[in-house]
C-alpha positions in Angstrom: 109.7 104.8 63.8 107.4 107.6 62.8 108.7 110.6 60.9 106.5 113.5 61.7 108.8 116.4 60.9 109.9 117.8 57.5 108.8 114.8 55.6 105.3 114.9 57.0 105.0 118.5 56.2 106.1 117.9 52.7 103.6 115.1 52.3 100.8 117.4 53.5 101.8 120.1 51.1 102.1 117.7 48.2 98.7 116.1 49.0 96.9 119.5 48.9 97.8 119.9 45.2 96.5 116.5 44.1 92.9 116.6 42.8 90.5 114.8 45.1 87.5 114.7 42.7 85.6 117.1 44.9 85.2 120.7 43.9 82.7 121.9 46.4 79.5 121.1 44.5 76.1 121.3 46.0 75.7 118.9 48.9 79.4 118.7 49.5 79.9 120.8 52.7 83.6 121.6 52.5 85.5 120.0 49.8 87.1 116.9 51.3 85.6 116.7 54.7 82.9 117.7 57.1 85.6 118.9 59.5 86.9 121.8 57.4 90.0 120.0 56.3 91.4 117.3 54.0 92.6 113.8 54.9 96.3 113.5 54.3 99.3 111.5 55.2 100.9 112.9 58.4 103.7 110.3 58.9 105.1 106.8 58.3 106.1 103.8 60.2 109.0 101.4 59.3 108.0 97.8 58.8 110.0 95.4 61.0 112.8 93.5 59.2 112.2 95.5 55.9 115.4 96.6 54.2 116.4 97.9 50.8 119.5 95.8 51.1 117.7 92.6 52.0 114.0 92.2 51.4 111.7 95.3 51.2 108.1 95.3 52.3 106.4 94.8 48.9 103.6 92.3 49.3 100.8 92.2 51.9 97.1 91.6 52.2 94.7 92.5 55.0 95.2 94.8 58.0 93.4 94.7 61.4 93.6 96.8 64.6 92.9 95.6 68.1 91.0 98.5 69.8 91.5 97.2 73.3 95.3 97.0 73.2 95.7 99.5 70.4 97.8 97.3 68.2 98.0 97.1 64.5 98.5 93.8 62.7 99.7 93.8 59.1 99.9 90.6 57.0 103.4 91.0 55.7 103.9 88.3 53.0 107.3 89.7 52.0 108.7 88.5 55.3 106.2 85.7 55.9 105.1 87.4 59.1 102.6 89.5 60.9 104.1 93.0 61.4 102.9 94.6 64.7 102.6 98.3 65.5 101.6 100.4 68.5 98.8 102.8 67.4 99.0 104.8 70.6 102.6 105.8 69.8 102.7 105.1 66.0 105.8 102.9 66.4 106.7 99.3 65.4 106.5 96.6 68.1 107.8 93.6 66.2 106.5 90.4 64.5 104.7 87.2 64.9 105.9 84.4 62.5 106.2 80.7 62.3 105.7 78.7 59.1 103.8 81.2 56.9 103.8 80.5 53.2 105.0 84.0 52.4 104.7 85.7 49.0 104.5 83.3 46.1 103.0 85.7 43.6 105.8 88.2 43.4 109.1 86.4 44.1 111.7 86.9 41.3 112.0 83.1 40.8 108.2 82.7 40.0 107.0 83.5 36.5 103.3 83.2 37.5 101.3 85.6 39.6 100.0 83.2 42.2 98.3 85.2 44.9 95.9 82.4 45.6 98.6 80.3 47.3 100.3 83.1 49.3 100.0 84.1 52.9 99.5 85.3 55.5 96.2 86.8 54.4 94.1 87.9 57.3 94.5 88.1 61.1 91.9 88.1 63.9 92.5 88.9 67.6 90.4 86.9 70.1 90.3 86.8 73.9 93.1 85.1 75.7 92.5 81.5 76.7 95.4 81.5 79.1 94.8 84.6 81.2 97.1 86.8 79.1 96.5 90.5 78.2 97.0 90.6 74.5 94.9 87.6 73.4 95.3 85.0 70.7 96.0 85.8 67.0 94.4 83.6 64.3 96.1 84.0 61.0 94.9 82.6 57.6 97.6 81.2 55.4 98.2 80.1 51.8 98.2 76.4 52.6 94.6 76.2 53.7 95.3 76.7 57.3 94.7 79.0 60.3 97.8 79.4 62.5 97.1 80.3 66.1 99.5 82.4 68.3 99.6 83.5 71.9 100.4 87.2 71.5 101.7 87.4 75.1 104.4 84.8 74.5 104.9 84.6 70.7 105.5 88.3 69.8 109.1 89.0 68.7 110.8 92.4 69.0 111.8 94.4 66.0 115.3 93.1 66.2 115.4 89.3 66.7 116.9 86.0 65.6 114.5 84.1 63.3 115.3 81.0 65.3 113.4 82.4 68.2 110.0 82.4 66.4 107.4 80.1 67.9 103.7 79.3 67.6 102.3 78.3 71.0 98.9 77.1 69.8 97.7 74.9 67.0 97.1 74.9 63.3 93.6 74.6 61.9 93.2 72.8 58.6 90.4 74.4 56.6 91.0 72.5 53.4 93.6 70.4 51.5 97.0 72.0 51.3 98.6 72.2 47.9 101.1 69.4 47.2 103.2 71.0 44.5 103.1 74.7 44.0 104.9 74.8 40.6 102.7 72.0 39.3 99.6 73.8 40.5 100.7 77.1 38.9 101.2 75.4 35.6 97.7 73.9 35.7 99.0 70.3 35.1 99.5 67.3 37.2 103.2 66.6 36.6 103.6 65.7 40.3 101.0 62.9 39.9 99.0 64.0 42.9 96.7 61.0 43.8 93.6 63.2 43.6 94.6 64.8 40.3 94.6 68.1 42.1 98.0 69.4 43.2 96.4 72.8 44.1 94.4 71.4 47.0 92.0 74.1 48.2 94.6 76.9 48.0 94.6 79.7 50.6 92.5 80.2 53.6 91.7 83.9 53.1 89.4 86.3 54.8 88.4 85.8 58.5 85.9 87.6 60.8 85.1 87.1 64.5 81.8 86.7 66.4 82.6 88.0 69.9 79.2 87.0 71.3 79.8 83.3 70.7 83.6 83.1 70.3 83.4 81.8 66.8 85.3 82.7 63.7 84.6 82.1 60.0 87.3 82.0 57.3 87.0 81.6 53.5 88.5 79.3 51.0 87.4 80.9 47.8 90.0 80.2 45.2 90.4 76.4 45.0 89.3 74.1 42.2 87.0 72.2 44.6 84.7 75.3 44.9 84.2 78.1 47.4 83.5 77.3 51.0 83.6 78.9 54.5 84.8 77.2 57.7 83.3 77.9 61.1 85.7 77.6 64.1 85.4 77.6 67.9 88.0 80.1 69.1 87.9 78.9 72.7 89.9 75.8 71.5 93.1 77.4 70.0 95.2 74.2 70.2 92.5 72.5 67.9 93.9 69.0 68.3 92.8 66.8 65.5 90.9 69.8 64.0 88.5 69.6 66.9 87.8 73.3 66.8 86.1 73.1 63.4 82.4 73.2 63.8 80.9 73.5 60.3 81.7 74.1 56.7 79.5 75.9 54.2 79.9 75.1 50.5 78.6 77.8 48.1 77.5 75.3 45.5 73.8 76.0 45.3 73.1 72.6 46.8 70.2 73.8 49.1 70.3 76.0 52.2 68.7 73.2 54.3 70.7 70.3 52.9 73.0 68.7 55.5 74.6 66.0 53.3 76.6 65.8 50.1 79.6 67.9 51.2 83.0 66.9 49.8 84.7 63.9 51.4 87.2 64.9 54.1 90.0 63.5 52.0 89.2 66.3 49.6 88.3 69.1 51.9 91.1 68.4 54.3 88.9 68.6 57.4 89.1 65.3 59.2 86.8 65.7 62.2 83.7 63.7 61.9 81.6 66.1 64.0 81.9 68.9 61.4 78.5 70.0 60.2 77.9 70.0 56.5 76.0 73.0 55.0 75.3 74.2 51.5 74.5 77.8 50.3 72.1 78.6 47.6 69.2 76.6 46.2 70.1 76.2 42.5 73.5 74.7 41.4 73.2 76.6 38.1 72.2 80.0 39.2 72.9 80.4 42.9 76.4 78.9 43.2 79.5 81.1 43.9 81.3 81.4 40.5 84.0 83.9 41.3 85.3 83.0 44.8 84.3 84.7 48.0 84.9 88.2 49.4 85.2 89.4 53.0 82.8 88.8 55.9 81.8 90.5 59.1 79.8 89.7 62.2 76.6 91.7 62.9 76.0 91.9 66.6 72.5 93.4 66.0 71.2 90.1 64.5 74.0 87.9 66.0 74.8 86.5 62.5 77.7 86.5 60.1 77.5 88.3 56.8 79.5 86.8 54.0 80.3 88.6 50.7 79.8 86.6 47.5 81.2 88.5 44.4 79.2 86.5 41.9 76.4 84.0 41.9 75.5 82.1 38.8 76.7 83.0 35.3 76.0 86.7 35.3 79.0 88.8 36.6 76.5 91.6 37.5 74.9 89.4 40.2 76.3 88.9 43.7 75.0 88.7 47.2 75.7 89.0 50.9 74.8 85.7 52.6 73.6 85.7 56.2 74.7 82.8 58.4 73.7 81.9 62.0 76.8 80.7 63.9 74.8 78.9 66.6 72.2 77.0 64.6 74.5 76.8 61.5 71.6 77.8 59.3 71.8 79.9 56.2 69.2 82.5 57.1 69.2 85.1 54.2 70.5 86.0 50.8 70.8 89.7 50.3 71.1 90.1 46.6 73.2 92.6 44.7 71.6 92.8 41.3 70.1 95.3 38.9 66.7 94.5 40.4 67.9 95.5 43.9 69.7 98.6 42.7 73.2 97.2 43.1 74.5 95.5 39.9 78.1 94.8 39.0 79.5 94.9 42.5 81.8 91.8 42.8 81.9 92.1 46.6 85.4 92.3 48.1 84.9 93.6 51.6 82.3 94.5 54.2 82.2 97.2 57.0 79.4 97.5 59.5 78.5 101.1 60.5 75.8 102.7 62.7 72.2 101.5 62.5 73.3 98.2 61.0 74.2 100.0 57.8 76.6 97.7 55.9 79.1 99.3 53.5 79.8 96.9 50.6 83.2 97.4 49.0 83.1 96.4 45.3 86.2 95.3 43.3 87.6 94.2 40.0 87.9 90.4 40.3 89.3 87.7 38.1 88.9 89.6 34.8 85.6 91.2 35.8 85.8 95.0 35.8 83.0 97.5 36.4 82.9 101.3 37.0 83.7 102.3 40.6 80.8 101.7 42.9 80.1 101.3 46.6 76.8 100.3 48.2 75.2 100.7 51.6 72.7 98.1 52.7 70.4 97.9 55.7 71.1 94.5 57.2 68.9 94.9 60.3 66.1 92.4 60.8 63.6 95.0 59.6 65.8 96.3 56.7 66.1 92.8 55.0 69.1 93.8 52.9 67.6 96.9 51.3 70.1 99.0 49.3 69.8 102.5 50.9 72.6 104.3 49.1 74.6 103.9 45.9 77.9 105.8 45.7 79.9 106.1 42.4 82.6 108.5 43.5 84.8 105.7 44.8 85.0 102.0 44.4 87.2 99.2 43.1 88.3 98.6 46.7 89.8 95.6 48.4 89.5 96.3 52.1 86.9 98.6 53.6 86.5 99.6 57.3 84.3 101.6 59.7 86.0 103.9 62.2 83.6 104.6 65.2 86.0 107.3 66.4 85.1 109.7 63.6 82.0 107.9 62.3 83.4 107.3 58.8 83.9 104.5 56.4 87.3 104.2 54.7 88.0 102.3 51.5 91.3 100.9 50.1 90.4 101.9 46.5 93.5 100.6 44.7 92.0 100.2 41.2 90.5 103.7 40.6 91.1 105.1 37.1 93.7 107.6 38.2 95.5 105.4 40.7 95.1 104.2 44.3 93.1 106.2 46.8 91.8 106.2 50.3 88.1 106.8 50.0 86.2 108.5 52.8 82.4 108.3 53.4 80.5 110.0 56.2 78.7 107.1 58.0 76.0 109.4 59.5 74.8 110.7 56.2 76.2 108.0 53.9 77.7 110.8 51.8 81.0 110.5 50.0 83.5 113.1 51.2 86.9 112.7 49.7 89.4 110.5 47.9 93.0 111.0 49.2 95.8 109.7 47.0 97.8 106.8 48.6 100.2 105.3 46.0 100.5 102.0 44.2 98.4 99.0 45.3 97.4 100.5 48.7 94.5 98.1 49.4 94.6 97.2 53.1 93.8 99.6 55.9 92.8 99.9 59.6 91.9 102.7 62.0 92.6 103.7 65.6 89.3 105.0 67.0 91.1 107.0 69.8 93.4 109.2 67.6 91.5 108.6 64.3 94.6 107.7 62.5 94.2 105.6 59.4 97.0 103.1 58.6 97.7 102.3 55.0 100.6 100.0 53.9 102.4 100.8 50.7 105.3 99.3 48.9 108.5 101.2 47.9 107.3 104.7 47.2 108.4 108.3 47.6 105.5 108.7 50.1 107.5 106.6 52.5 110.2 109.3 52.8 113.4 107.9 54.4 111.9 104.4 53.9 111.1 104.9 50.2 113.3 102.0 49.2 111.8 99.5 51.6 108.1 100.3 51.9 106.2 101.5 54.9 102.9 102.0 56.8 101.6 105.5 56.0 99.5 107.3 58.6 96.5 109.4 57.4 94.5 111.9 59.5 92.1 114.8 59.0 93.9 118.2 58.9 
């Protein structure tokens, strides 16, 4: 439940004494916001099933909000579930769960930090295929799968028996599941996997949805077989025999127009013969993805997907946003992030599309590559051709970034800033940085409700959770 009383007031008071990095210089209208007030935490929500006596809410990944039904979906790895909240009332609803891998990286019996095999990782709501109200939920998981749920029948209440969990629809195989997690973490082949690769393709990670054509893409960016994206038909949620998989894109520099030479299905895990084979990049030495894949988003203006690539080739300063046509399956553009384009050292983590087809690019520290905080805004319209129109250095090192049409702002989960984790705020009408609001440790996922303009930020055990400080919570931010 939400605590909006003394604790919320205490949070607001405390937040006003923490330096935001804005001291009302020229071009900063009122320090912190264009609405004569700062953005602070106003309340918290308890995470279903979290308990200081059992398993607290400690590990999660991406967050999404359904603007139609005003529901928040949080990928709760600690409980191997999707935690669901009502953003109209700011109260928990329950969970969806069935067979998720859960948190591998941070369990006490694991010595290795193994985020790449954990899940759930991302969730997408698509229209119902059975006449329901709430739609279908597609969830990427650590075993190279998408698990599909009917939200009208599979949603569990806050208090429930785990034996009642169910998954009404199918499981999509995007790659090979790992065969021995301990073996993979050690980097050897003690389990004698016949392919010599007990890791498989590791996790299916970041999804995005094309509502014009009912298609979804999801990344596998961490596996030893290389980075690839899978294109899925969301009108086929049962996906019998992986029949919903339409195409796979391998970021190996094998040629944008090449349609052969993709990995054998025994390696990729995709067994449908009708799957289209595509490559991304035109030079295997300089245009291949060398540090995984970031987030993606659908651009309704061009009717194409935009996929973040943290690094292409050997130079960690070079990345790109790749444009993909979900109908023709063609790779249509490479929008480079380099010194020559005015956006070096980004290591793309996440994308958010604002007004006028302005794309906010969230940059992060990835796999040992660290750069000063930076955020870039790119014109991805047909006329803009990927031109960088704004570079922002007041905030960066973010994991998830979003656009809230309700207040016309971008928000960034900037967890790796020098002085801690912050919620970064940028005015999407002027592309001006406004404010960094302190959030607490590892606050990297976020979502917004465009009706009440509340911003939802999960955090682990923290004093900011008030009465839930020992179990973690969802903090609620708003302009004051």
